[in-house]
C-alpha positions as CSV (number, residue, x, y, z in Angstrom):
1,X,-10.4,4.1,-9.9
2,X,-10.5,0.3,-10.1
3,X,-7.3,-1.7,-9.8
4,X,-7.0,-5.0,-11.7
5,X,-5.2,-6.9,-8.9
6,X,-5.7,-10.2,-10.7
7,X,-4.2,-8.9,-13.9
8,X,-1.3,-7.4,-12.1
9,X,-0.5,-10.5,-10.2
10,X,-0.8,-12.7,-13.3
11,X,1.6,-10.3,-15.2
12,X,4.1,-10.2,-12.4
13,X,4.0,-14.0,-11.9
14,X,4.6,-14.6,-15.6
15,X,7.4,-12.1,-15.7
16,X,9.1,-14.0,-12.9
17,X,8.5,-17.2,-14.7
18,X,6.5,-18.7,-11.9
19,X,3.6,-21.2,-12.2
20,X,0.5,-20.6,-10.1
21,X,1.5,-23.7,-8.2
22,X,5.1,-22.5,-7.5
23,X,3.9,-19.1,-6.3
24,X,1.3,-20.7,-4.1
25,X,3.9,-23.0,-2.5
26,X,6.3,-20.0,-1.9
27,X,3.5,-17.9,-0.4
28,X,2.0,-20.7,1.7
29,X,-1.5,-20.5,0.1
30,X,-3.4,-22.9,-2.1
31,X,-3.1,-23.0,-5.8
32,X,-6.8,-22.3,-6.2
33,X,-6.3,-19.1,-4.1
34,X,-3.8,-17.8,-6.7
35,X,-6.1,-18.9,-9.5
36,X,-9.2,-17.1,-8.0
37,X,-7.3,-13.9,-7.4
38,X,-5.8,-13.8,-10.9
39,X,-9.3,-14.4,-12.4
40,X,-10.6,-11.5,-10.2
41,X,-13.1,-13.9,-8.6
42,X,-11.5,-13.3,-5.2
43,X,-10.2,-10.0,-3.7
44,X,-7.4,-10.7,-1.3
45,X,-6.9,-8.9,2.0
46,X,-3.8,-6.6,2.2
47,X,-2.2,-9.2,4.5
48,X,-2.9,-12.1,2.1
49,X,-1.6,-10.1,-0.9
50,X,1.5,-9.2,1.0
51,X,2.2,-12.9,1.8
52,X,1.7,-13.7,-1.9
53,X,4.0,-10.9,-3.0
54,X,6.6,-12.0,-0.5
55,X,6.8,-15.3,-2.5
56,X,8.0,-13.4,-5.6
57,X,9.6,-11.3,-3.7
58,X,8.0,-7.8,-4.2
59,X,6.6,-5.1,-2.0
60,X,3.1,-3.7,-2.0
61,X,4.2,-0.3,-3.2
62,X,6.0,-1.8,-6.1
63,X,3.0,-4.0,-7.0
64,X,0.6,-1.0,-7.1
65,X,3.0,1.2,-9.1
66,X,3.0,-1.4,-11.9
67,X,1.4,-0.4,-15.2
68,X,1.4,-3.8,-17.0
69,X,-0.5,-2.6,-20.1
70,X,1.8,0.3,-21.0
71,X,4.1,-0.3,-23.9
72,X,7.8,0.3,-23.0
73,X,9.8,3.0,-24.7
74,X,12.7,1.7,-26.8
75,X,14.7,4.7,-27.8
76,X,15.9,7.7,-25.7
77,X,17.5,11.0,-26.7
78,X,20.3,12.3,-24.5
79,X,18.0,14.9,-22.9
80,X,15.4,12.1,-22.1
81,X,17.7,10.3,-19.7
82,X,16.4,10.5,-16.1
83,X,18.7,12.1,-13.5
84,X,18.8,9.8,-10.4
85,X,21.9,11.2,-8.7
86,X,22.9,14.4,-7.1
87,X,25.9,16.8,-7.4
88,X,28.8,16.2,-7.6
89,X,27.9,12.8,-9.1
90,X,25.4,12.6,-11.9
91,X,23.7,9.3,-12.7
92,X,21.5,9.6,-15.9
93,X,19.4,6.5,-16.2
94,X,18.0,5.0,-19.5
95,X,14.3,4.9,-18.8
96,X,12.3,6.7,-16.2
97,X,10.6,3.7,-14.6
98,X,12.6,0.4,-14.3
99,X,9.7,-1.5,-12.6
100,X,9.7,-5.0,-13.9
101,X,13.1,-4.6,-15.6
102,X,16.1,-6.6,-14.6
103,X,18.8,-4.2,-15.9
104,X,19.7,-0.6,-15.2
105,X,21.9,1.4,-17.5
106,X,23.5,4.6,-16.4
107,X,25.6,7.4,-17.9
108,X,27.7,8.5,-14.9
109,X,29.6,11.7,-14.5
110,X,31.9,12.3,-11.5
111,X,33.3,15.8,-10.9
112,X,37.0,16.0,-10.0
113,X,37.6,14.7,-6.4
114,X,34.0,13.3,-6.0
115,X,33.4,9.8,-4.7
116,X,30.6,7.6,-3.6
117,X,31.5,8.0,0.0
118,X,33.8,6.6,2.7
119,X,31.4,3.8,3.5
120,X,31.6,1.2,0.7
121,X,28.4,0.3,-1.2
122,X,27.0,-3.2,-0.9
123,X,23.9,-4.6,-2.5
124,X,22.7,-7.7,-4.4
125,X,23.5,-8.2,-8.0
126,X,26.3,-7.5,-10.5
127,X,27.6,-4.4,-12.1
128,X,30.0,-3.3,-14.7
129,X,31.1,-0.2,-16.6
130,X,33.4,1.3,-19.1
131,X,35.3,4.6,-18.5
132,X,34.6,7.0,-21.4
133,X,36.7,9.9,-20.2
134,X,38.8,11.0,-17.2
135,X,40.2,8.7,-14.5
136,X,38.1,6.6,-12.1
137,X,39.5,4.9,-9.0
138,X,37.5,1.7,-8.4
139,X,37.9,-0.1,-5.1
140,X,36.4,-3.5,-4.6
141,X,37.1,-5.0,-1.1
142,X,40.9,-4.9,-0.9
143,X,41.6,-4.4,-4.6
144,X,42.0,-0.9,-6.0
145,X,42.7,0.3,-9.6
146,X,42.8,3.6,-11.5
147,X,40.9,3.1,-14.7
148,X,41.5,5.2,-17.8
149,X,39.3,5.8,-20.9
150,X,38.5,2.4,-22.4
151,X,39.2,0.5,-19.2
152,X,36.4,-1.4,-17.6
153,X,35.2,-3.1,-14.4
154,X,32.8,-6.0,-13.7
155,X,32.1,-7.5,-10.2
156,X,29.5,-8.9,-7.9
157,X,27.8,-6.0,-6.1
158,X,27.7,-7.7,-2.7
159,X,31.4,-7.1,-2.5
160,X,32.0,-3.7,-0.7
161,X,32.9,-1.2,-3.4
162,X,33.6,2.5,-3.9
163,X,34.2,4.8,-6.9
164,X,36.2,8.0,-6.9
165,X,37.2,10.5,-9.7
166,X,41.0,11.1,-9.6
167,X,42.8,13.9,-11.6
168,X,41.7,17.3,-12.5
169,X,39.1,16.4,-15.2
170,X,35.6,15.0,-14.8
171,X,35.2,11.3,-15.4
172,X,32.4,9.8,-17.5
173,X,31.3,6.1,-17.3
174,X,28.7,4.0,-19.0
175,X,27.5,1.4,-16.5
176,X,25.0,-1.3,-16.1
177,X,23.8,-3.2,-13.0
178,X,21.3,-6.0,-12.4
179,X,19.0,-5.9,-10.7
180,X,18.4,-2.1,-10.7
181,X,19.6,-0.5,-7.5
182,X,18.5,3.1,-7.7
């Protein structure tokens, strides 16, 4: 099986709105190196490709998992959402592959008493959500609130945070985060 490394690199560079010159500068290579790779006139070593991808930034595994020619699905039935969580918290994601996407949308379900753990979550990006049913306790650093149906949250994800279902009923939330973190 032949891999179009040049086409993948060109697709990813364009998706990140980088010129060949900007990517070359970030990666510490010449502009002509990027041009030769993208036109498939030069096949980079693994080390060289890693240095170039570090300028985006992106890992080698993510790079080779890319399918730039595939058309993205637009609509999803409820049963087509992809489970990315585990009991007692369900995270059902819109879309099965978020590679190259900058937004993750989840339908979350917390069973009574479940939480995301004693150690707060911390990651890059932003996230927000709206409680659909039940009660959700949201803690962000030293702030804590119990949210009811219709209530919402939105914060920078690098702030330590935790979610917990309070009350005797399951809690459902529709959330979004950028960049995708699962």
